PAVO-617526 format. One record per residue: y negated, x, z negated of N, C-alpha, C in turn. Coordinates in nm, 2 decimals, always signed. Each point is the difference from the previous one (the first is absolute). Example, Ala and Ser with C-alpha at 12.3 -4.5 7.8 and 13.67 -1.06 7.14 Angstrom:
2
pt n_v: +0.57&n_u: +1.32&n_w: -0.78&ca_v: -0.12&ca_u: -0.09&ca_w: +0.00&c_v: -0.12&c_u: +0.09&c_w: +0.00
pt n_v: -0.11&n_u: -0.04&n_w: +0.07&ca_v: -0.11&ca_u: +0.09&ca_w: +0.00&c_v: -0.11&c_u: -0.08&c_w: -0.08
% end
This chain:
118
pt n_v: -0.33&n_u: +5.64&n_w: +8.80&ca_v: -0.10&ca_u: +0.10&ca_w: +0.03&c_v: +0.07&c_u: +0.14&c_w: +0.02
pt n_v: -0.04&n_u: +0.07&n_w: +0.10&ca_v: +0.06&ca_u: +0.13&ca_w: +0.01&c_v: -0.07&c_u: +0.10&c_w: -0.10
pt n_v: +0.08&n_u: +0.09&n_w: -0.05&ca_v: -0.05&ca_u: +0.09&ca_w: -0.10&c_v: -0.08&c_u: +0.11&c_w: +0.07
pt n_v: -0.09&n_u: +0.06&n_w: -0.07&ca_v: -0.09&ca_u: +0.10&ca_w: +0.05&c_v: +0.07&c_u: +0.14&c_w: +0.00
pt n_v: +0.09&n_u: +0.02&n_w: -0.09&ca_v: +0.06&ca_u: +0.12&ca_w: -0.02&c_v: +0.06&c_u: +0.07&c_w: +0.13
pt n_v: +0.07&n_u: -0.07&n_w: +0.09&ca_v: +0.05&ca_u: +0.07&ca_w: +0.12&c_v: -0.12&c_u: +0.04&c_w: +0.09
pt n_v: -0.11&n_u: -0.06&n_w: +0.00&ca_v: -0.11&ca_u: +0.04&ca_w: +0.08&c_v: -0.06&c_u: +0.13&c_w: -0.05
pt n_v: +0.00&n_u: +0.02&n_w: -0.12&ca_v: -0.06&ca_u: +0.12&ca_w: -0.06&c_v: +0.08&c_u: +0.13&c_w: +0.03
pt n_v: +0.13&n_u: -0.02&n_w: +0.03&ca_v: +0.08&ca_u: +0.12&ca_w: +0.03&c_v: -0.04&c_u: +0.07&c_w: +0.13
pt n_v: -0.05&n_u: -0.08&n_w: +0.09&ca_v: -0.03&ca_u: +0.05&ca_w: +0.13&c_v: -0.14&c_u: +0.06&c_w: +0.00
pt n_v: -0.02&n_u: +0.12&n_w: +0.05&ca_v: -0.13&ca_u: +0.07&ca_w: +0.00&c_v: -0.06&c_u: -0.04&c_w: +0.13
pt n_v: -0.13&n_u: -0.02&n_w: -0.01&ca_v: -0.08&ca_u: -0.03&ca_w: +0.12&c_v: -0.03&c_u: +0.12&c_w: +0.08
pt n_v: +0.00&n_u: -0.02&n_w: +0.12&ca_v: -0.02&ca_u: +0.12&ca_w: +0.09&c_v: -0.15&c_u: +0.05&c_w: -0.01
pt n_v: -0.02&n_u: +0.12&n_w: -0.02&ca_v: -0.13&ca_u: +0.06&ca_w: -0.02&c_v: -0.06&c_u: +0.04&c_w: +0.14
pt n_v: -0.13&n_u: -0.01&n_w: +0.01&ca_v: -0.06&ca_u: +0.05&ca_w: +0.12&c_v: -0.02&c_u: +0.15&c_w: -0.02
pt n_v: +0.04&n_u: +0.07&n_w: +0.11&ca_v: -0.01&ca_u: +0.14&ca_w: +0.00&c_v: -0.15&c_u: +0.04&c_w: +0.02
pt n_v: -0.05&n_u: +0.08&n_w: -0.09&ca_v: -0.14&ca_u: +0.04&ca_w: +0.01&c_v: -0.01&c_u: +0.13&c_w: +0.07
pt n_v: -0.09&n_u: +0.01&n_w: +0.09&ca_v: -0.03&ca_u: +0.12&ca_w: +0.08&c_v: -0.11&c_u: +0.07&c_w: -0.07
pt n_v: +0.03&n_u: +0.11&n_w: -0.06&ca_v: -0.10&ca_u: +0.08&ca_w: -0.08&c_v: -0.11&c_u: +0.05&c_w: +0.09
pt n_v: +0.03&n_u: +0.04&n_w: +0.12&ca_v: -0.10&ca_u: +0.06&ca_w: +0.09&c_v: -0.11&c_u: -0.11&c_w: +0.04
pt n_v: +0.05&n_u: -0.12&n_w: +0.02&ca_v: -0.09&ca_u: -0.11&ca_w: +0.03&c_v: -0.09&c_u: -0.04&c_w: -0.12
pt n_v: +0.06&n_u: +0.00&n_w: -0.11&ca_v: -0.07&ca_u: -0.03&ca_w: -0.13&c_v: -0.11&c_u: +0.10&c_w: -0.02
pt n_v: +0.03&n_u: +0.13&n_w: +0.02&ca_v: -0.09&ca_u: +0.11&ca_w: -0.02&c_v: -0.12&c_u: -0.01&c_w: +0.10
pt n_v: +0.03&n_u: -0.03&n_w: +0.12&ca_v: -0.10&ca_u: -0.01&ca_w: +0.10&c_v: -0.10&c_u: -0.12&c_w: -0.03
pt n_v: +0.06&n_u: -0.11&n_w: -0.05&ca_v: -0.08&ca_u: -0.11&ca_w: -0.04&c_v: -0.10&c_u: +0.03&c_w: -0.11
pt n_v: +0.06&n_u: +0.08&n_w: -0.10&ca_v: -0.08&ca_u: +0.04&ca_w: -0.12&c_v: -0.11&c_u: +0.09&c_w: +0.04
pt n_v: +0.03&n_u: +0.09&n_w: +0.09&ca_v: -0.11&ca_u: +0.10&ca_w: +0.05&c_v: -0.10&c_u: -0.08&c_w: +0.08
pt n_v: +0.04&n_u: -0.09&n_w: +0.08&ca_v: -0.10&ca_u: -0.08&ca_w: +0.07&c_v: -0.09&c_u: -0.08&c_w: -0.09
pt n_v: +0.05&n_u: -0.05&n_w: -0.11&ca_v: -0.07&ca_u: -0.08&ca_w: -0.10&c_v: -0.10&c_u: +0.10&c_w: -0.07
pt n_v: +0.04&n_u: +0.12&n_w: -0.03&ca_v: -0.09&ca_u: +0.10&ca_w: -0.06&c_v: -0.11&c_u: +0.03&c_w: +0.09
pt n_v: +0.03&n_u: +0.02&n_w: +0.13&ca_v: -0.11&ca_u: +0.04&ca_w: +0.09&c_v: -0.10&c_u: -0.12&c_w: +0.01
pt n_v: +0.05&n_u: -0.12&n_w: +0.00&ca_v: -0.09&ca_u: -0.11&ca_w: +0.01&c_v: -0.09&c_u: -0.01&c_w: -0.13
pt n_v: +0.06&n_u: +0.03&n_w: -0.11&ca_v: -0.08&ca_u: +0.00&ca_w: -0.13&c_v: -0.11&c_u: +0.11&c_w: +0.00
pt n_v: +0.04&n_u: +0.12&n_w: +0.05&ca_v: -0.10&ca_u: +0.11&ca_w: +0.00&c_v: -0.11&c_u: -0.04&c_w: +0.10
pt n_v: +0.03&n_u: -0.06&n_w: +0.11&ca_v: -0.11&ca_u: -0.04&ca_w: +0.09&c_v: -0.09&c_u: -0.10&c_w: -0.07
pt n_v: +0.06&n_u: -0.10&n_w: -0.07&ca_v: -0.08&ca_u: -0.10&ca_w: -0.07&c_v: -0.09&c_u: +0.06&c_w: -0.11
pt n_v: +0.06&n_u: +0.10&n_w: -0.07&ca_v: -0.08&ca_u: +0.06&ca_w: -0.10&c_v: -0.12&c_u: +0.09&c_w: +0.06
pt n_v: +0.03&n_u: +0.06&n_w: +0.11&ca_v: -0.11&ca_u: +0.08&ca_w: +0.06&c_v: -0.11&c_u: -0.09&c_w: +0.05
pt n_v: +0.04&n_u: -0.12&n_w: +0.06&ca_v: -0.10&ca_u: -0.09&ca_w: +0.04&c_v: -0.08&c_u: -0.06&c_w: -0.12
pt n_v: +0.07&n_u: -0.02&n_w: -0.10&ca_v: -0.06&ca_u: -0.06&ca_w: -0.12&c_v: -0.10&c_u: +0.11&c_w: -0.06
pt n_v: +0.04&n_u: +0.13&n_w: +0.00&ca_v: -0.09&ca_u: +0.10&ca_w: -0.05&c_v: -0.13&c_u: +0.01&c_w: +0.08
pt n_v: +0.02&n_u: -0.01&n_w: +0.14&ca_v: -0.12&ca_u: +0.01&ca_w: +0.08&c_v: -0.09&c_u: -0.12&c_w: -0.02
pt n_v: +0.05&n_u: -0.11&n_w: -0.03&ca_v: -0.08&ca_u: -0.12&ca_w: -0.03&c_v: -0.06&c_u: +0.01&c_w: -0.13
pt n_v: +0.06&n_u: +0.06&n_w: -0.10&ca_v: -0.05&ca_u: +0.02&ca_w: -0.13&c_v: -0.12&c_u: +0.10&c_w: +0.00
pt n_v: +0.01&n_u: +0.10&n_w: +0.09&ca_v: -0.11&ca_u: +0.09&ca_w: +0.01&c_v: -0.13&c_u: -0.06&c_w: +0.05
pt n_v: +0.01&n_u: -0.10&n_w: +0.08&ca_v: -0.12&ca_u: -0.07&ca_w: +0.05&c_v: -0.06&c_u: -0.09&c_w: -0.10
pt n_v: +0.09&n_u: -0.06&n_w: -0.09&ca_v: -0.05&ca_u: -0.09&ca_w: -0.10&c_v: -0.07&c_u: +0.08&c_w: -0.11
pt n_v: -0.12&n_u: -0.04&n_w: -0.04&ca_v: -0.07&ca_u: +0.07&ca_w: -0.11&c_v: +0.06&c_u: -0.04&c_w: -0.13
pt n_v: +0.02&n_u: +0.09&n_w: -0.09&ca_v: +0.06&ca_u: -0.03&ca_w: -0.13&c_v: -0.12&c_u: -0.04&c_w: -0.09
pt n_v: +0.02&n_u: -0.10&n_w: -0.08&ca_v: -0.09&ca_u: -0.04&ca_w: -0.10&c_v: +0.02&c_u: +0.08&c_w: -0.13
pt n_v: -0.11&n_u: +0.04&n_w: -0.06&ca_v: +0.01&ca_u: +0.07&ca_w: -0.12&c_v: +0.04&c_u: -0.09&c_w: -0.11
pt n_v: +0.10&n_u: +0.04&n_w: -0.08&ca_v: +0.04&ca_u: -0.08&ca_w: -0.12&c_v: -0.11&c_u: -0.01&c_w: -0.10
pt n_v: -0.02&n_u: -0.11&n_w: -0.06&ca_v: -0.10&ca_u: -0.02&ca_w: -0.10&c_v: +0.04&c_u: +0.08&c_w: -0.12
pt n_v: -0.09&n_u: +0.07&n_w: -0.07&ca_v: +0.03&ca_u: +0.08&ca_w: -0.11&c_v: +0.05&c_u: -0.10&c_w: -0.12
pt n_v: +0.10&n_u: +0.05&n_w: -0.06&ca_v: +0.06&ca_u: -0.08&ca_w: -0.11&c_v: -0.09&c_u: +0.00&c_w: -0.12
pt n_v: -0.01&n_u: -0.12&n_w: -0.06&ca_v: -0.09&ca_u: -0.01&ca_w: -0.12&c_v: +0.07&c_u: +0.07&c_w: -0.12
pt n_v: -0.07&n_u: +0.07&n_w: -0.07&ca_v: +0.05&ca_u: +0.07&ca_w: -0.12&c_v: +0.04&c_u: -0.10&c_w: -0.11
pt n_v: +0.11&n_u: +0.02&n_w: -0.05&ca_v: +0.05&ca_u: -0.09&ca_w: -0.11&c_v: -0.05&c_u: +0.06&c_w: -0.14
pt n_v: -0.03&n_u: +0.13&n_w: +0.00&ca_v: -0.04&ca_u: +0.06&ca_w: -0.12&c_v: -0.13&c_u: -0.05&c_w: -0.05
pt n_v: -0.01&n_u: -0.01&n_w: -0.13&ca_v: -0.13&ca_u: -0.05&ca_w: -0.06&c_v: -0.10&c_u: +0.11&c_w: +0.02
pt n_v: -0.12&n_u: -0.04&n_w: +0.03&ca_v: -0.11&ca_u: +0.10&ca_w: +0.01&c_v: -0.03&c_u: +0.04&c_w: -0.14
pt n_v: -0.01&n_u: +0.13&n_w: -0.02&ca_v: -0.02&ca_u: +0.05&ca_w: -0.14&c_v: -0.15&c_u: -0.03&c_w: -0.04
pt n_v: -0.01&n_u: -0.06&n_w: -0.12&ca_v: -0.13&ca_u: -0.03&ca_w: -0.05&c_v: -0.06&c_u: +0.13&c_w: -0.05
pt n_v: -0.13&n_u: +0.02&n_w: +0.03&ca_v: -0.07&ca_u: +0.12&ca_w: -0.03&c_v: -0.03&c_u: -0.01&c_w: -0.15
pt n_v: +0.05&n_u: +0.10&n_w: -0.08&ca_v: -0.02&ca_u: +0.00&ca_w: -0.14&c_v: -0.11&c_u: +0.11&c_w: -0.03
pt n_v: -0.10&n_u: -0.05&n_w: -0.07&ca_v: -0.11&ca_u: +0.10&ca_w: -0.04&c_v: +0.02&c_u: +0.04&c_w: -0.14
pt n_v: -0.01&n_u: +0.14&n_w: -0.02&ca_v: +0.02&ca_u: +0.05&ca_w: -0.13&c_v: -0.13&c_u: +0.07&c_w: -0.05
pt n_v: -0.02&n_u: +0.00&n_w: -0.13&ca_v: -0.11&ca_u: +0.07&ca_w: -0.06&c_v: +0.05&c_u: +0.10&c_w: -0.10
pt n_v: -0.06&n_u: +0.12&n_w: +0.00&ca_v: +0.04&ca_u: +0.11&ca_w: -0.09&c_v: -0.07&c_u: +0.00&c_w: -0.13
pt n_v: +0.08&n_u: +0.02&n_w: -0.11&ca_v: -0.06&ca_u: +0.01&ca_w: -0.14&c_v: +0.07&c_u: +0.12&c_w: -0.06
pt n_v: -0.06&n_u: +0.04&n_w: -0.12&ca_v: +0.06&ca_u: +0.10&ca_w: -0.08&c_v: +0.05&c_u: -0.07&c_w: -0.12
pt n_v: +0.13&n_u: +0.02&n_w: -0.03&ca_v: +0.06&ca_u: -0.06&ca_w: -0.11&c_v: +0.04&c_u: +0.10&c_w: -0.11
pt n_v: -0.02&n_u: -0.03&n_w: -0.12&ca_v: +0.04&ca_u: +0.09&ca_w: -0.11&c_v: +0.13&c_u: -0.06&c_w: -0.06
pt n_v: +0.10&n_u: +0.09&n_w: +0.00&ca_v: +0.13&ca_u: -0.04&ca_w: -0.04&c_v: +0.05&c_u: +0.07&c_w: -0.12
pt n_v: +0.09&n_u: -0.07&n_w: -0.08&ca_v: +0.06&ca_u: +0.07&ca_w: -0.11&c_v: +0.12&c_u: +0.07&c_w: +0.04
pt n_v: +0.07&n_u: +0.06&n_w: -0.09&ca_v: +0.12&ca_u: +0.08&ca_w: +0.03&c_v: +0.11&c_u: -0.09&c_w: +0.05
pt n_v: +0.00&n_u: -0.13&n_w: -0.04&ca_v: +0.10&ca_u: -0.10&ca_w: +0.04&c_v: -0.04&c_u: -0.07&c_w: +0.12
pt n_v: -0.09&n_u: +0.05&n_w: +0.08&ca_v: -0.05&ca_u: -0.06&ca_w: +0.13&c_v: -0.07&c_u: -0.13&c_w: -0.02
pt n_v: -0.05&n_u: -0.03&n_w: -0.12&ca_v: -0.07&ca_u: -0.12&ca_w: -0.02&c_v: -0.15&c_u: +0.02&c_w: +0.03
pt n_v: -0.06&n_u: -0.09&n_w: +0.08&ca_v: -0.14&ca_u: +0.02&ca_w: +0.04&c_v: -0.09&c_u: -0.04&c_w: -0.12
pt n_v: -0.08&n_u: +0.09&n_w: -0.04&ca_v: -0.08&ca_u: -0.02&ca_w: -0.12&c_v: -0.14&c_u: -0.05&c_w: +0.05
pt n_v: -0.06&n_u: +0.07&n_w: +0.10&ca_v: -0.13&ca_u: -0.03&ca_w: +0.05&c_v: -0.01&c_u: +0.02&c_w: +0.15
pt n_v: -0.10&n_u: -0.06&n_w: +0.06&ca_v: -0.01&ca_u: +0.01&ca_w: +0.14&c_v: -0.15&c_u: +0.02&c_w: +0.03
pt n_v: -0.03&n_u: +0.09&n_w: +0.10&ca_v: -0.14&ca_u: +0.04&ca_w: +0.03&c_v: -0.02&c_u: -0.01&c_w: +0.15
pt n_v: -0.12&n_u: -0.02&n_w: +0.05&ca_v: -0.03&ca_u: +0.00&ca_w: +0.14&c_v: +0.03&c_u: +0.14&c_w: +0.06
pt n_v: +0.01&n_u: +0.01&n_w: +0.13&ca_v: +0.04&ca_u: +0.12&ca_w: +0.06&c_v: -0.11&c_u: +0.11&c_w: -0.02
pt n_v: -0.13&n_u: -0.04&n_w: -0.01&ca_v: -0.11&ca_u: +0.09&ca_w: -0.02&c_v: -0.01&c_u: +0.05&c_w: -0.14
pt n_v: +0.07&n_u: -0.06&n_w: -0.10&ca_v: -0.01&ca_u: +0.04&ca_w: -0.14&c_v: +0.12&c_u: +0.09&c_w: -0.05
pt n_v: +0.03&n_u: +0.10&n_w: +0.08&ca_v: +0.11&ca_u: +0.08&ca_w: -0.04&c_v: -0.02&c_u: +0.08&c_w: -0.13
pt n_v: -0.13&n_u: +0.05&n_w: -0.01&ca_v: -0.03&ca_u: +0.07&ca_w: -0.13&c_v: +0.02&c_u: -0.08&c_w: -0.12
pt n_v: -0.04&n_u: -0.13&n_w: +0.01&ca_v: +0.01&ca_u: -0.09&ca_w: -0.12&c_v: +0.15&c_u: -0.02&c_w: -0.03
pt n_v: +0.08&n_u: -0.01&n_w: +0.10&ca_v: +0.15&ca_u: -0.02&ca_w: -0.01&c_v: +0.06&c_u: +0.12&c_w: -0.07
pt n_v: -0.04&n_u: +0.12&n_w: +0.04&ca_v: +0.05&ca_u: +0.12&ca_w: -0.06&c_v: -0.04&c_u: +0.01&c_w: -0.15
pt n_v: -0.12&n_u: -0.04&n_w: -0.02&ca_v: -0.06&ca_u: +0.00&ca_w: -0.14&c_v: +0.08&c_u: -0.09&c_w: -0.09
pt n_v: +0.03&n_u: -0.12&n_w: +0.05&ca_v: +0.08&ca_u: -0.10&ca_w: -0.07&c_v: +0.14&c_u: +0.05&c_w: -0.03
pt n_v: +0.06&n_u: +0.07&n_w: +0.10&ca_v: +0.14&ca_u: +0.05&ca_w: -0.02&c_v: +0.00&c_u: +0.11&c_w: -0.11
pt n_v: -0.10&n_u: +0.08&n_w: +0.00&ca_v: -0.01&ca_u: +0.11&ca_w: -0.10&c_v: -0.02&c_u: -0.06&c_w: -0.14
pt n_v: -0.08&n_u: -0.10&n_w: -0.01&ca_v: -0.03&ca_u: -0.07&ca_w: -0.13&c_v: +0.13&c_u: -0.06&c_w: -0.05
pt n_v: +0.07&n_u: -0.07&n_w: +0.08&ca_v: +0.13&ca_u: -0.07&ca_w: -0.04&c_v: +0.11&c_u: +0.10&c_w: -0.03
pt n_v: +0.00&n_u: +0.11&n_w: +0.07&ca_v: +0.10&ca_u: +0.11&ca_w: -0.03&c_v: -0.03&c_u: +0.06&c_w: -0.14
pt n_v: -0.13&n_u: +0.02&n_w: -0.03&ca_v: -0.03&ca_u: +0.06&ca_w: -0.13&c_v: +0.02&c_u: -0.10&c_w: -0.11
pt n_v: -0.04&n_u: -0.12&n_w: +0.02&ca_v: +0.01&ca_u: -0.10&ca_w: -0.11&c_v: +0.14&c_u: -0.05&c_w: -0.03
pt n_v: +0.08&n_u: -0.02&n_w: +0.10&ca_v: +0.14&ca_u: -0.05&ca_w: -0.02&c_v: +0.11&c_u: +0.10&c_w: +0.00
pt n_v: -0.04&n_u: +0.13&n_w: +0.03&ca_v: +0.10&ca_u: +0.11&ca_w: +0.00&c_v: +0.11&c_u: -0.02&c_w: +0.10
pt n_v: -0.02&n_u: -0.08&n_w: +0.10&ca_v: +0.10&ca_u: -0.01&ca_w: +0.11&c_v: -0.08&c_u: +0.02&c_w: +0.13
pt n_v: +0.06&n_u: +0.07&n_w: +0.09&ca_v: -0.08&ca_u: +0.03&ca_w: +0.12&c_v: -0.03&c_u: -0.12&c_w: +0.09
pt n_v: -0.12&n_u: -0.01&n_w: +0.04&ca_v: -0.05&ca_u: -0.10&ca_w: +0.10&c_v: -0.05&c_u: +0.08&c_w: +0.12
pt n_v: +0.02&n_u: -0.07&n_w: +0.12&ca_v: -0.04&ca_u: +0.07&ca_w: +0.12&c_v: -0.07&c_u: -0.10&c_w: +0.09
pt n_v: -0.07&n_u: +0.05&n_w: +0.11&ca_v: -0.07&ca_u: -0.08&ca_w: +0.09&c_v: +0.08&c_u: +0.01&c_w: +0.14
pt n_v: +0.01&n_u: -0.12&n_w: +0.06&ca_v: +0.07&ca_u: -0.01&ca_w: +0.12&c_v: -0.07&c_u: -0.10&c_w: +0.09
pt n_v: +0.01&n_u: +0.03&n_w: +0.13&ca_v: -0.06&ca_u: -0.09&ca_w: +0.10&c_v: +0.08&c_u: -0.13&c_w: +0.01
pt n_v: -0.07&n_u: -0.12&n_w: +0.00&ca_v: +0.07&ca_u: -0.13&ca_w: +0.01&c_v: -0.06&c_u: -0.07&c_w: +0.11
pt n_v: +0.08&n_u: -0.06&n_w: +0.09&ca_v: -0.05&ca_u: -0.08&ca_w: +0.11&c_v: +0.04&c_u: -0.14&c_w: -0.02
pt n_v: -0.10&n_u: -0.09&n_w: +0.00&ca_v: +0.03&ca_u: -0.15&ca_w: -0.02&c_v: -0.05&c_u: -0.08&c_w: +0.12
pt n_v: +0.07&n_u: -0.11&n_w: +0.02&ca_v: -0.03&ca_u: -0.08&ca_w: +0.11&c_v: -0.13&c_u: -0.08&c_w: -0.02
pt n_v: -0.08&n_u: +0.00&n_w: +0.10&ca_v: -0.13&ca_u: -0.08&ca_w: -0.01&c_v: +0.03&c_u: -0.14&c_w: +0.05
pt n_v: -0.02&n_u: -0.10&n_w: -0.08&ca_v: +0.02&ca_u: -0.14&ca_w: +0.04&c_v: -0.13&c_u: -0.06&c_w: +0.04
pt n_v: -0.01&n_u: -0.06&n_w: +0.12&ca_v: -0.12&ca_u: -0.06&ca_w: +0.04&c_v: +0.00&c_u: -0.15&c_w: +0.00
% end
């Protein structure tokens, strides 16, 4: 068998490339592409576009939470001692004064909002 080594020593003759011809071919291809894109654009203008369907929201719909206001009587350590309806503010103030006088620690009235469960 003949060895391959002597064949590798010889270089193959290269085809000489003409840069001007290659450039003119590339420019012709570009012109053809631009004509195609212009034709495609005019065709697209005649075709009516369909509106995309709105995407469904993935976020959970917030549940509406209903709150009711109360007056709370609190101790100095923020512990709720008593609770009164919103219309009974005077009674809440009276209770806070009584507790302050009897226990010698300040008590105060504050608005409390609680969730109404139906």
